[in-house]
C-alpha positions in Angstrom: -14.4 -41.4 -8.3 -11.8 -40.6 -11.0 -9.1 -43.2 -11.4 -5.8 -43.1 -13.2 -3.4 -46.0 -13.9 0.4 -45.6 -14.4 1.4 -47.0 -17.9 4.9 -47.9 -16.6 4.3 -49.8 -13.4 0.5 -50.3 -13.4 -0.1 -48.5 -10.1 -3.7 -47.4 -9.7 -4.2 -43.8 -8.4 -7.6 -42.5 -7.4 -9.0 -39.4 -5.8 -12.4 -37.6 -5.5 -10.9 -34.4 -7.0 -9.7 -34.6 -10.6 -7.1 -31.8 -10.1 -5.6 -33.5 -7.1 -5.5 -36.8 -9.1 -3.5 -35.0 -11.8 -1.1 -33.7 -9.2 -0.7 -37.2 -7.8 0.0 -38.6 -11.3 2.6 -35.9 -11.9 4.4 -36.7 -8.7 4.1 -40.4 -9.2 5.7 -40.1 -12.7 8.7 -38.4 -11.1 9.2 -41.1 -8.5 7.9 -44.2 -10.5 10.2 -47.2 -10.4 8.9 -48.4 -13.7 9.0 -52.1 -12.6 8.0 -53.6 -9.2 11.0 -54.2 -7.0 13.4 -51.9 -9.0 15.7 -49.7 -6.9 15.9 -46.8 -9.3 13.9 -43.8 -8.3 14.1 -40.0 -8.7 15.8 -39.7 -5.3 18.2 -42.6 -5.7 21.4 -42.3 -3.7 24.6 -44.2 -4.5 25.5 -46.4 -1.6 29.2 -45.7 -2.2 28.6 -42.0 -1.6 27.5 -41.6 2.0 29.2 -38.3 2.7 27.0 -35.3 3.7 26.2 -33.1 0.7 26.5 -30.0 2.8 29.5 -30.3 5.1 28.7 -27.0 6.9 25.4 -28.5 8.1 26.8 -31.9 9.1 26.7 -31.0 12.8 24.2 -28.9 14.8 25.1 -25.8 16.8 26.5 -27.9 19.7 28.7 -30.0 17.4 26.6 -33.1 17.5 26.1 -34.9 14.2 22.7 -34.4 12.7 22.5 -37.5 10.6 23.0 -41.0 11.9 25.5 -43.1 9.9 
């Protein structure tokens, strides 16, 4: 079974299909935290900014808020 190890964080990725393993590695590289326990990631959101990015979609068609705060 093909195996790949992340050079930054040491996470071991494995899959039967080498093409799928490459895809997993690419995705992992975008979301890798570099060090165990770090809070930085590709999708990091600043805790000070909790407003909805799209104010038009903040509520559903009945006016109820979509996201819980």
